[in-house]
C-alpha positions as CSV (number, residue, x, y, z in Angstrom):
1,X,0.0,0.0,0.0
2,X,1.4,3.4,-1.0
3,X,1.2,6.0,1.9
4,X,1.3,9.7,1.0
5,X,1.2,12.8,3.1
6,X,-0.9,15.5,1.5
7,X,-1.1,19.3,2.1
8,X,-4.1,21.4,2.9
9,X,-5.2,23.7,0.0
10,X,-4.6,26.8,2.1
11,X,-3.9,27.3,5.9
12,X,-7.6,27.9,6.5
13,X,-8.9,25.2,4.1
14,X,-8.2,21.5,5.0
15,X,-9.3,20.1,1.6
16,X,-6.6,18.3,-0.4
17,X,-3.9,20.7,-1.7
18,X,-1.6,20.5,-4.6
19,X,1.4,19.1,-2.7
20,X,2.0,15.5,-1.6
21,X,4.9,13.6,0.0
22,X,5.9,9.9,-0.1
23,X,8.6,7.3,-0.3
24,X,9.6,6.2,-3.8
25,X,11.6,3.1,-4.7
26,X,13.2,2.9,-8.2
27,X,15.7,0.3,-9.2
28,X,16.3,-0.5,-5.5
29,X,17.0,3.1,-4.7
30,X,14.8,4.6,-2.0
31,X,14.1,8.3,-1.8
32,X,11.5,10.6,-0.4
33,X,9.8,13.0,-2.8
34,X,7.5,16.0,-2.5
35,X,5.4,16.6,-5.6
36,X,3.6,19.7,-6.8
37,X,0.7,18.0,-8.6
38,X,2.6,15.4,-10.7
39,X,5.9,17.4,-10.9
40,X,8.8,16.7,-8.5
41,X,9.2,19.6,-6.1
42,X,11.8,18.3,-3.6
43,X,13.7,15.1,-3.0
44,X,15.8,13.7,-0.2
45,X,18.6,12.0,-2.1
46,X,19.1,8.2,-1.9
47,X,18.6,6.3,1.4
48,X,21.8,4.4,2.5
49,X,20.2,2.4,5.3
50,X,20.9,5.1,8.0
51,X,20.3,8.5,6.4
52,X,19.1,10.2,3.3
53,X,22.3,11.3,1.6
54,X,20.7,14.5,0.3
55,X,19.9,15.8,3.8
56,X,23.2,16.7,5.5
57,X,21.6,17.5,8.8
58,X,19.6,14.3,9.1
59,X,22.0,12.8,11.6
60,X,21.3,15.8,13.8
61,X,17.6,16.3,13.4
62,X,15.8,13.5,11.5
63,X,17.3,10.5,13.3
64,X,15.5,7.3,14.4
65,X,14.2,6.6,10.9
66,X,14.5,2.9,9.8
67,X,13.6,0.7,6.9
68,X,12.6,-3.0,6.7
69,X,12.7,-4.7,3.3
70,X,12.6,-8.4,4.4
71,X,9.0,-9.2,3.4
72,X,10.2,-11.3,0.4
73,X,8.0,-9.3,-2.0
74,X,10.2,-6.4,-2.7
75,X,8.2,-4.0,-0.5
76,X,9.9,-1.6,1.9
77,X,8.5,-0.5,5.3
78,X,9.7,2.9,6.3
79,X,9.1,3.9,9.9
80,X,10.1,6.2,12.7
81,X,10.8,5.3,16.3
82,X,9.9,8.0,18.9
83,X,13.1,8.3,21.1
84,X,11.1,9.0,24.3
85,X,7.5,8.6,25.3
86,X,7.7,12.1,26.8
87,X,8.8,13.6,23.5
88,X,6.1,15.0,21.3
89,X,6.9,15.5,17.6
90,X,4.8,16.4,14.5
91,X,5.6,15.9,10.8
92,X,3.5,18.0,8.5
93,X,3.4,19.2,4.8
94,X,2.1,22.8,4.6
95,X,0.2,24.3,1.7
96,X,3.4,25.7,0.2
97,X,5.0,22.3,-0.1
98,X,7.3,22.6,2.9
99,X,7.8,19.4,5.0
100,X,8.4,20.3,8.6
101,X,9.4,18.5,11.8
102,X,8.0,20.2,14.9
103,X,8.3,19.4,18.5
104,X,6.9,20.7,21.8
105,X,9.3,22.9,23.7
106,X,8.4,22.5,27.3
107,X,10.4,25.6,28.5
108,X,8.7,27.9,26.0
109,X,5.4,26.1,26.2
110,X,5.0,26.2,22.4
111,X,5.5,24.1,19.3
112,X,8.7,25.1,17.4
113,X,10.1,24.0,14.1
114,X,13.1,21.7,14.4
115,X,13.7,21.0,10.7
116,X,12.2,21.7,7.4
117,X,12.8,20.3,3.9
118,X,13.5,23.6,2.1
119,X,16.6,25.4,3.4
120,X,17.3,27.5,0.2
121,X,16.3,27.8,-3.4
122,X,18.7,25.0,-4.2
123,X,16.3,22.6,-2.6
124,X,13.8,23.2,-5.5
125,X,14.0,20.2,-7.7
126,X,16.1,20.7,-10.8
127,X,16.3,24.5,-10.4
128,X,19.6,24.6,-12.3
129,X,18.7,22.2,-15.1
130,X,20.8,19.3,-16.3
131,X,24.6,19.1,-15.9
132,X,24.6,22.0,-13.5
133,X,25.2,22.4,-9.8
134,X,23.4,24.6,-7.3
135,X,25.3,26.2,-4.4
136,X,23.3,28.4,-2.0
137,X,26.5,30.1,-0.8
138,X,27.3,31.5,-4.3
139,X,25.7,34.2,-6.4
140,X,24.3,33.3,-8.8
141,X,23.5,30.0,-7.2
142,X,23.7,27.9,-10.4
143,X,26.8,27.1,-12.4
144,X,27.6,24.5,-15.1
145,X,29.7,21.5,-14.2
146,X,33.3,21.7,-15.4
147,X,33.5,20.7,-19.0
148,X,30.0,22.0,-19.7
149,X,28.5,25.3,-20.8
150,X,25.0,26.9,-20.7
151,X,22.7,25.5,-23.4
152,X,21.5,29.1,-23.8
153,X,23.8,31.8,-22.6
154,X,21.2,34.5,-23.1
155,X,18.7,32.6,-20.8
156,X,21.5,31.8,-18.3
157,X,22.5,35.5,-18.0
158,X,18.8,36.2,-17.2
159,X,19.1,33.6,-14.4
160,X,16.7,31.3,-16.2
161,X,18.6,28.1,-15.6
162,X,16.0,25.5,-16.5
163,X,17.6,24.9,-19.9
164,X,20.7,23.5,-18.1
165,X,24.1,22.9,-19.6
166,X,25.6,20.9,-22.4
167,X,29.1,19.4,-23.0
168,X,31.6,22.0,-24.3
169,X,33.5,19.1,-25.9
170,X,32.3,15.6,-26.8
171,X,33.6,12.6,-25.0
172,X,36.5,10.7,-26.7
173,X,34.4,7.6,-26.8
174,X,31.6,9.5,-28.7
175,X,34.1,10.8,-31.3
176,X,35.6,7.4,-31.9
177,X,32.2,5.8,-32.3
178,X,31.1,8.5,-34.7
179,X,34.3,8.1,-36.8
180,X,34.0,4.3,-36.7
181,X,37.7,3.9,-35.9
182,X,39.8,2.4,-33.2
183,X,42.7,4.9,-33.4
184,X,44.3,5.1,-30.0
185,X,43.8,8.5,-28.2
186,X,43.7,9.5,-24.6
187,X,40.7,8.0,-22.9
188,X,38.0,10.0,-21.0
189,X,38.3,10.4,-17.2
190,X,36.4,11.6,-14.2
191,X,36.2,14.9,-12.3
192,X,35.3,14.7,-8.7
193,X,32.5,16.7,-7.0
194,X,32.8,16.4,-3.3
195,X,30.0,16.6,-0.7
196,X,27.0,16.9,-3.1
197,X,23.5,15.6,-3.4
198,X,23.9,13.1,-6.2
199,X,21.6,13.5,-9.3
200,X,18.2,11.9,-9.7
201,X,17.6,8.5,-11.6
202,X,20.6,6.5,-10.4
203,X,21.1,2.8,-11.4
204,X,22.3,0.6,-8.5
205,X,24.6,-2.4,-8.6
206,X,26.4,-4.2,-5.7
207,X,30.0,-3.8,-6.8
208,X,33.2,-2.3,-5.4
209,X,34.2,1.3,-6.2
210,X,36.9,0.2,-8.6
211,X,34.5,-2.0,-10.6
212,X,31.9,0.8,-10.5
213,X,34.5,3.2,-12.0
214,X,35.7,0.8,-14.7
215,X,32.1,-0.1,-15.8
216,X,31.2,3.6,-16.2
217,X,34.4,4.3,-18.1
218,X,33.7,1.4,-20.5
219,X,30.1,2.3,-21.1
220,X,30.0,5.4,-23.4
221,X,26.5,6.2,-22.3
222,X,27.5,6.4,-18.6
223,X,27.8,10.1,-17.6
224,X,28.8,9.7,-13.9
225,X,29.1,7.3,-11.0
226,X,29.1,7.4,-7.2
227,X,29.7,4.8,-4.5
228,X,28.4,4.6,-0.9
229,X,29.0,1.7,1.4
230,X,25.3,1.5,2.4
231,X,24.0,1.7,-1.2
232,X,26.8,0.3,-3.4
233,X,27.5,1.5,-6.9
234,X,25.3,4.2,-8.5
235,X,25.7,5.1,-12.1
236,X,23.9,7.5,-14.5
237,X,23.2,7.1,-18.2
238,X,20.9,10.1,-18.4
239,X,21.3,13.8,-18.0
240,X,22.6,14.7,-14.5
241,X,19.7,16.6,-12.8
242,X,19.2,18.1,-9.4
243,X,22.8,18.3,-8.1
244,X,23.4,20.4,-5.0
245,X,26.6,21.4,-3.3
246,X,26.8,21.0,0.5
247,X,29.3,22.4,3.0
248,X,29.3,19.0,4.8
249,X,27.8,15.6,4.3
250,X,26.5,14.3,0.9
251,X,28.5,12.0,-1.4
252,X,31.3,12.2,-3.9
253,X,30.2,12.3,-7.5
254,X,32.5,11.4,-10.4
255,X,31.5,13.1,-13.7
256,X,32.9,11.7,-16.9
257,X,34.7,14.4,-19.0
258,X,37.0,14.6,-22.0
259,X,40.7,14.0,-21.2
260,X,41.6,17.7,-21.9
261,X,39.6,18.7,-18.9
262,X,41.7,16.3,-16.8
263,X,44.9,17.7,-18.3
264,X,43.9,21.1,-17.0
265,X,43.4,19.6,-13.6
266,X,46.7,17.7,-13.7
267,X,48.6,20.8,-14.7
268,X,47.1,22.9,-12.0
269,X,49.7,21.9,-9.4
270,X,52.5,22.7,-11.8
271,X,51.0,26.1,-12.7
272,X,50.5,27.0,-9.0
273,X,54.1,26.0,-8.2
274,X,55.5,28.1,-11.0
275,X,53.2,31.0,-10.1
276,X,54.4,30.9,-6.5
277,X,58.1,30.9,-7.5
278,X,57.6,33.8,-10.0
279,X,55.5,35.7,-7.5
280,X,58.2,35.3,-4.8
281,X,60.9,36.6,-7.1
282,X,58.7,39.6,-8.2
283,X,57.9,40.5,-4.5
284,X,61.6,40.4,-3.6
285,X,62.4,42.6,-6.6
286,X,59.6,45.0,-5.8
287,X,60.8,45.2,-2.1
288,X,64.3,46.1,-3.3
289,X,63.0,48.7,-5.7
290,X,60.7,50.2,-3.1
291,X,63.6,50.5,-0.6
292,X,65.8,52.2,-3.2
293,X,62.9,54.5,-4.2
294,X,62.2,55.5,-0.5
295,X,65.9,56.5,-0.1
296,X,66.2,58.4,-3.3
297,X,62.9,59.8,-4.5
298,X,60.8,62.2,-2.4
299,X,57.0,62.6,-3.0
300,X,57.7,66.2,-4.1
301,X,59.4,64.8,-7.2
302,X,56.3,62.7,-8.0
303,X,54.1,65.8,-7.6
304,X,56.5,67.9,-9.8
305,X,56.1,65.5,-12.7
306,X,52.3,65.5,-12.3
307,X,52.1,69.3,-12.0
308,X,54.2,69.6,-15.2
309,X,51.8,67.4,-17.1
310,X,48.8,69.3,-15.8
311,X,50.3,72.6,-17.0
312,X,50.8,71.2,-20.5
313,X,47.1,70.3,-20.7
314,X,45.3,72.8,-18.7
315,X,44.2,74.8,-21.7
316,X,42.7,71.7,-23.3
317,X,40.8,70.4,-20.3
318,X,38.5,72.4,-18.0
319,X,39.3,71.6,-14.3
320,X,36.4,71.3,-11.8
321,X,37.1,74.5,-9.9
322,X,37.9,77.5,-12.0
323,X,39.3,79.5,-9.1
324,X,42.8,79.5,-7.7
325,X,44.4,76.0,-7.5
326,X,45.7,74.6,-4.3
327,X,49.1,73.1,-4.7
328,X,49.4,72.6,-1.0
329,X,46.3,70.4,-0.9
330,X,47.5,68.4,-3.9
331,X,50.9,67.9,-2.5
332,X,49.4,66.7,0.8
333,X,47.2,64.2,-1.0
334,X,50.2,62.9,-3.0
335,X,52.3,62.7,0.1
336,X,49.6,60.7,1.9
337,X,49.2,58.4,-1.1
338,X,52.9,57.8,-1.3
339,X,52.8,56.7,2.4
340,X,50.0,54.2,1.7
341,X,51.4,50.9,0.4
342,X,48.9,50.3,-2.4
343,X,50.8,48.3,-5.0
344,X,47.7,47.5,-6.9
345,X,46.1,50.9,-6.9
346,X,46.5,53.0,-10.1
347,X,47.1,56.7,-10.0
348,X,45.2,58.2,-13.0
349,X,46.3,61.6,-14.3
350,X,43.7,64.3,-15.0
351,X,44.1,64.2,-18.7
352,X,43.3,60.5,-19.0
353,X,40.1,60.9,-16.9
354,X,39.0,64.0,-18.9
355,X,39.5,62.1,-22.1
356,X,37.6,59.1,-20.9
357,X,34.6,61.3,-19.9
358,X,34.7,63.6,-22.9
359,X,35.8,66.4,-20.6
360,X,33.1,65.5,-18.1
361,X,30.3,66.1,-20.7
362,X,26.8,66.4,-19.3
363,X,25.6,63.4,-21.4
364,X,28.0,61.2,-19.4
365,X,26.7,62.4,-16.0
366,X,25.3,59.4,-14.1
367,X,24.1,61.3,-11.0
368,X,24.8,63.8,-8.3
369,X,25.4,63.2,-4.6
370,X,26.4,65.3,-1.6
371,X,30.0,64.6,-2.5
372,X,29.6,65.8,-6.1
373,X,28.8,64.4,-9.6
374,X,29.4,60.9,-11.0
375,X,30.4,60.5,-14.6
376,X,30.5,57.5,-17.0
377,X,33.8,57.1,-18.8
378,X,35.6,54.8,-21.2
379,X,39.3,54.2,-21.1
380,X,41.4,53.7,-24.2
381,X,41.5,50.0,-23.7
382,X,37.7,49.9,-23.7
383,X,37.2,49.5,-20.0
384,X,34.1,51.3,-18.8
385,X,34.5,53.3,-15.6
386,X,32.5,55.5,-13.2
387,X,34.3,58.6,-12.0
388,X,33.2,60.1,-8.6
389,X,34.4,63.8,-8.8
390,X,34.5,65.3,-5.3
391,X,33.3,68.9,-5.3
392,X,34.9,71.6,-3.3
393,X,31.7,72.2,-1.4
394,X,31.3,68.6,-0.6
395,X,31.3,67.5,3.0
396,X,33.6,64.7,1.9
397,X,37.0,66.3,2.0
398,X,40.6,65.0,2.1
399,X,40.0,62.8,5.1
400,X,37.1,61.0,3.5
401,X,38.8,60.8,0.1
402,X,41.9,59.2,1.7
403,X,39.7,56.9,3.8
404,X,37.9,55.6,0.7
405,X,41.1,55.0,-1.2
406,X,42.8,53.2,1.7
407,X,39.7,51.1,2.6
408,X,38.4,50.0,-0.7
409,X,41.9,49.2,-2.2
410,X,42.4,46.6,0.4
411,X,39.0,44.9,-0.1
412,X,38.3,42.1,-2.5
413,X,34.8,40.6,-2.5
414,X,32.1,39.8,-5.1
415,X,29.6,42.0,-3.3
416,X,31.8,45.1,-2.9
417,X,32.3,47.6,-5.6
418,X,35.8,47.5,-7.1
419,X,38.0,50.6,-7.0
420,X,40.3,50.9,-10.1
421,X,42.2,54.0,-8.8
422,X,42.2,57.7,-8.0
423,X,43.2,61.1,-9.3
424,X,44.6,64.0,-7.2
425,X,45.7,67.1,-9.0
426,X,45.3,70.6,-7.7
427,X,41.8,70.9,-6.3
428,X,40.7,67.8,-8.1
429,X,40.0,64.6,-6.1
430,X,38.5,61.8,-8.1
431,X,37.8,58.1,-7.4
432,X,37.6,55.7,-10.4
433,X,35.3,52.7,-9.9
434,X,34.1,49.8,-12.0
435,X,31.0,50.9,-14.0
436,X,27.7,49.5,-12.7
437,X,25.2,49.7,-15.7
438,X,22.1,49.3,-13.6
439,X,22.9,52.1,-11.2
440,X,21.7,51.9,-7.6
441,X,19.1,49.6,-5.9
442,X,16.8,52.5,-5.0
443,X,16.2,53.2,-8.7
444,X,14.6,49.8,-9.0
445,X,12.9,49.4,-5.7
446,X,11.1,52.8,-5.7
447,X,10.3,53.1,-9.4
448,X,6.9,51.5,-10.1
449,X,7.9,50.4,-13.6
450,X,11.3,49.0,-12.7
451,X,10.3,47.4,-9.4
452,X,8.4,44.7,-11.4
453,X,11.8,43.6,-12.8
454,X,12.9,42.5,-9.3
455,X,10.7,39.5,-8.3
456,X,11.0,37.9,-4.9
457,X,13.7,35.4,-5.9
458,X,15.9,38.3,-7.2
459,X,15.3,40.5,-4.2
460,X,16.1,37.6,-1.9
461,X,19.4,37.1,-3.8
462,X,20.2,40.8,-3.4
463,X,19.5,40.7,0.3
464,X,21.8,37.7,0.7
465,X,24.5,39.3,-1.4
466,X,24.4,42.5,0.8
467,X,24.6,40.3,3.9
468,X,27.6,38.4,2.6
469,X,29.3,41.7,1.7
470,X,28.7,43.1,5.2
471,X,29.9,39.8,6.8
472,X,33.1,40.1,4.8
473,X,33.6,43.7,6.1
474,X,32.9,42.8,9.7
475,X,34.7,39.5,10.0
476,X,36.4,38.1,6.9
477,X,38.5,40.9,5.4
478,X,42.0,41.8,6.4
479,X,40.6,45.0,7.8
480,X,37.6,45.0,10.2
481,X,35.4,47.7,8.8
482,X,32.2,49.5,9.8
483,X,30.5,51.0,6.8
484,X,28.4,53.6,8.7
485,X,26.3,54.7,5.6
486,X,24.6,51.6,4.3
487,X,21.5,52.5,2.3
488,X,19.7,51.5,-0.9
489,X,21.4,54.3,-2.9
490,X,24.8,52.9,-1.9
491,X,24.0,49.5,-3.2
492,X,25.0,49.3,-6.9
493,X,23.8,46.7,-9.3
494,X,25.9,45.1,-12.1
495,X,24.6,43.9,-15.5
496,X,23.2,40.7,-13.8
497,X,21.6,42.7,-11.0
498,X,24.1,41.4,-8.4
499,X,24.5,43.9,-5.5
500,X,27.7,45.7,-4.8
501,X,28.2,47.8,-1.6
502,X,29.7,51.2,-2.4
503,X,30.7,54.5,-0.9
504,X,33.2,53.9,1.9
505,X,34.0,57.5,2.6
506,X,32.4,57.3,6.0
507,X,33.7,53.8,6.8
508,X,35.8,53.2,9.9
509,X,38.5,50.6,10.4
510,X,38.4,48.7,13.7
511,X,41.2,46.7,15.4
512,X,40.5,43.0,15.8
513,X,40.1,43.5,19.6
514,X,37.7,46.5,19.3
515,X,34.0,46.1,19.6
516,X,32.8,49.7,19.8
517,X,34.0,53.2,19.2
518,X,32.8,56.7,19.8
519,X,32.8,59.8,17.5
520,X,31.8,63.4,18.0
521,X,31.1,63.7,14.2
522,X,28.0,61.7,13.4
523,X,27.7,61.1,9.7
524,X,25.3,59.1,7.6
525,X,21.7,59.2,6.5
526,X,18.8,59.7,8.8
527,X,16.4,56.8,8.7
528,X,19.3,54.3,8.5
529,X,21.3,55.3,11.6
530,X,21.0,53.2,14.7
531,X,19.8,55.0,17.9
532,X,23.1,54.6,19.8
533,X,25.0,56.2,16.9
534,X,22.5,59.0,16.2
535,X,22.1,59.9,19.8
536,X,25.5,59.1,21.4
537,X,28.0,58.8,18.5
538,X,28.6,55.1,19.4
539,X,29.1,52.8,16.5
540,X,29.9,49.1,16.1
541,X,29.0,46.2,13.8
542,X,25.5,46.4,15.2
543,X,25.2,49.9,13.7
544,X,25.5,48.4,10.2
545,X,23.2,45.6,11.3
546,X,20.5,48.2,12.1
547,X,21.0,49.8,8.7
548,X,20.7,46.4,7.0
549,X,17.4,45.8,8.8
550,X,16.0,49.1,7.5
551,X,17.3,48.3,4.0
552,X,15.6,44.8,4.0
553,X,12.3,46.4,5.1
554,X,12.5,48.8,2.2
555,X,13.4,46.0,-0.3
556,X,10.4,43.8,0.9
557,X,7.9,46.6,1.1
558,X,9.0,48.9,-1.7
559,X,8.6,51.9,0.7
560,X,11.1,54.5,1.7
561,X,12.2,54.7,5.3
562,X,12.3,58.5,5.0
563,X,8.5,58.7,4.5
564,X,5.8,58.0,6.9
565,X,2.9,55.6,6.8
566,X,-0.1,56.1,9.0
567,X,-0.1,59.9,9.3
568,X,-2.7,59.7,12.2
569,X,-0.2,57.9,14.4
570,X,2.9,59.5,12.8
571,X,4.4,56.1,12.2
572,X,7.7,55.7,10.3
573,X,8.3,52.6,8.1
574,X,9.7,50.8,11.2
575,X,6.8,51.8,13.3
576,X,4.3,50.7,10.5
577,X,6.1,47.3,10.1
578,X,6.1,46.8,13.9
579,X,2.4,47.5,14.3
580,X,1.5,45.3,11.4
581,X,3.6,42.5,12.9
582,X,2.0,42.8,16.3
583,X,-1.5,42.9,14.8
584,X,-0.6,39.8,12.7
585,X,-1.3,41.8,9.5
586,X,2.2,41.7,8.1
587,X,1.1,40.8,4.6
588,X,-0.1,44.4,4.1
589,X,3.6,45.4,4.3
590,X,4.7,43.3,1.3
591,X,5.2,45.0,-2.1
592,X,2.4,43.9,-4.4
593,X,5.0,43.4,-7.1
594,X,6.5,40.4,-5.3
595,X,3.5,39.0,-3.5
596,X,3.2,35.3,-4.2
597,X,1.7,32.8,-1.9
598,X,4.4,30.2,-2.8
599,X,7.0,32.6,-1.4
600,X,5.1,34.0,1.6
601,X,7.0,32.1,4.2
602,X,10.4,33.2,3.0
603,X,9.2,36.8,2.7
604,X,7.8,36.8,6.2
605,X,11.0,35.3,7.5
606,X,13.0,38.2,5.9
607,X,10.6,40.7,7.6
608,X,11.1,38.8,10.9
609,X,14.9,39.0,10.5
610,X,14.7,42.7,9.6
611,X,12.8,43.5,12.8
612,X,15.4,41.6,14.8
613,X,18.1,43.8,13.2
614,X,16.3,47.1,14.0
615,X,15.7,46.5,17.7
616,X,16.3,49.4,20.0
617,X,19.3,47.9,22.0
618,X,22.4,47.0,20.0
619,X,23.0,43.9,22.2
620,X,19.6,42.5,21.1
621,X,20.5,42.6,17.4
622,X,22.0,39.6,15.7
623,X,25.5,39.7,14.1
624,X,25.7,39.4,10.3
625,X,27.0,35.8,10.6
626,X,23.7,35.0,12.5
627,X,21.7,36.9,9.9
628,X,23.1,34.8,7.1
629,X,22.5,31.6,9.0
630,X,18.9,32.7,9.5
631,X,18.5,33.7,5.8
632,X,19.8,30.2,4.8
633,X,17.5,28.6,7.4
634,X,20.4,27.0,9.3
635,X,18.6,28.4,12.3
636,X,15.3,26.6,12.7
637,X,13.8,28.9,15.4
638,X,13.8,32.7,15.2
639,X,13.4,34.7,18.5
640,X,10.6,37.2,18.8
641,X,11.8,40.8,18.0
642,X,11.4,43.6,20.5
643,X,10.1,47.1,19.7
644,X,12.3,48.9,17.2
645,X,13.8,52.3,17.6
646,X,12.6,55.5,15.8
647,X,9.0,54.3,15.4
648,X,7.5,57.8,15.5
649,X,7.9,60.9,13.4
650,X,10.1,63.6,15.2
651,X,9.3,67.3,15.2
652,X,12.5,69.4,15.1
653,X,10.7,72.5,16.2
654,X,9.0,71.0,19.3
655,X,11.4,68.6,20.8
656,X,12.3,69.7,24.3
657,X,15.5,69.0,26.1
658,X,13.8,66.3,28.2
659,X,12.3,64.7,25.1
660,X,15.6,64.8,23.2
661,X,16.9,62.1,25.6
662,X,14.1,59.8,24.7
663,X,14.0,60.5,20.9
664,X,16.4,61.1,18.1
665,X,17.4,64.4,16.7
666,X,17.3,64.7,12.9
667,X,20.7,66.4,12.8
668,X,22.9,64.0,10.8
669,X,26.0,66.2,11.0
670,X,27.0,66.7,14.6
671,X,26.1,66.2,18.3
672,X,25.5,69.3,20.4
673,X,26.3,69.3,24.1
674,X,23.7,71.5,26.0
675,X,25.1,73.4,28.9
676,X,23.4,75.9,31.2
677,X,24.3,79.5,31.0
């Protein structure tokens, strides 16, 4: 008898829904499947007698499952033993197709989720198509296996991966078969994928790993094999579908590829060795040259050569400030740059940047900020750039300019904008970045026509990318950095809409032993600043966490934090989100452009995490490492958030001294000490 678990149609309607869950046995391979109608939606990976190999956490959570296949008729009994009579557990399939394990927490006196089937988008069956692998820790999550390429690069670039990948080069056995010849050439081989959920449709045979390998190698139709002591040999003669990368657990999968791919792999060690040797020689040579340069060449000589070049071209190109130039400022900048050991940072001359931007033509202007305008440019080698030209009236002066140069030049991460170099001549101070064709995130989120281009899956990917960038700044980079001005307009989008954190002019570098610092100069954007920073000048990692929470609420709701919702009660976006959360009406906060019942649970989880990030006390907010764990569902239970800060609109003209200690001033420039006369 086939036993299936079926979902309700909706949470309030217990009639049979579209999702069902059950155990499937194909060719002696046992797996659990969740179906959406007749289509596979999720699978557990093969059962090896103790665990499902596609559920890395099963040994921790889903233990005490057993099978019995000794009835003599090929049937398998799959059952679960309750570890204790006092333990109360529930297994359920919800209307969104999520299989959950719940238990009664006696301390909290409530039922909590211990495990659920869907931890990330990679758990969606076949999301990346055939011959591709899904990794939830990468962006984008799908990539072709080595030796394969997208079947449609255009669709792949749009992150539509369902078409999957195809071999970039036919197998040797296929070419020999087609040519009907037995001419000896190098045979095909296998590339190893470690710790993965193996593909669907395996064929099982009880042979050793060596025989398993040789059989697959001899069979030209065999595309891959794997071996597990509890299962035996598994081989595939079909397209490899639904492969997922794990950080632990899983099985090793051996994918058959052309020998040229193996040659690349074999030569990798040699290449690395040669590279290390050459790199060492170059570093020694550079060190010697640098020492000689320090003892013989003063920064003034460097400045003199730049000044001469500027004089030759000053009639041809119009400088930013038409007034009197400041050689002292330029010299100071050059002197500071010479003291910063930035071997990879390029120093651009003014003429080169002016040529690239067509003398800063208005048609190349991308935007304007408090620091000054940003221009699009194109270097002679075809490289597109974005030039941030600091105005003289900008609040971002020499200190911020140097800060951004030093900070960004030492950072390398996929979700941080890349700095190509800088220019400092006379009154000119310019930063040259990689060009982001889709501008900033706020352009998409707050534009009714463009917001539809960002569905929930893309917004979720953007949120995770920003979180990974912040985690790198806080914990994983060589410098420990607090951004201090995280907001939607400082999140840039590349051609594939991947997020890049930008504008590090206000960033502060922390020592590894420092947790908190104080400043008398509060900078940033009102609406994103944490209460302890805005009121007391205290900033830490939790200041950025607060800004991240505000940013997530804006992404999910499509509403600006600087505006107010519910004029009668003078509620800010945070206040509006909090009241809707407390009244169990949080669906009203979600941007209609992304509303989809199949994603409701993930959207609500993001709102929950955002509210945890904007809690009034810094100690209550999670770290970015915890935020990423929660986003990836590594944490099964989320604590209840407490009331956020800055819920109400503030009135600058009617805030008394007494009230100013309970609420935030809108002054985003400085802190004023009030003393009696």
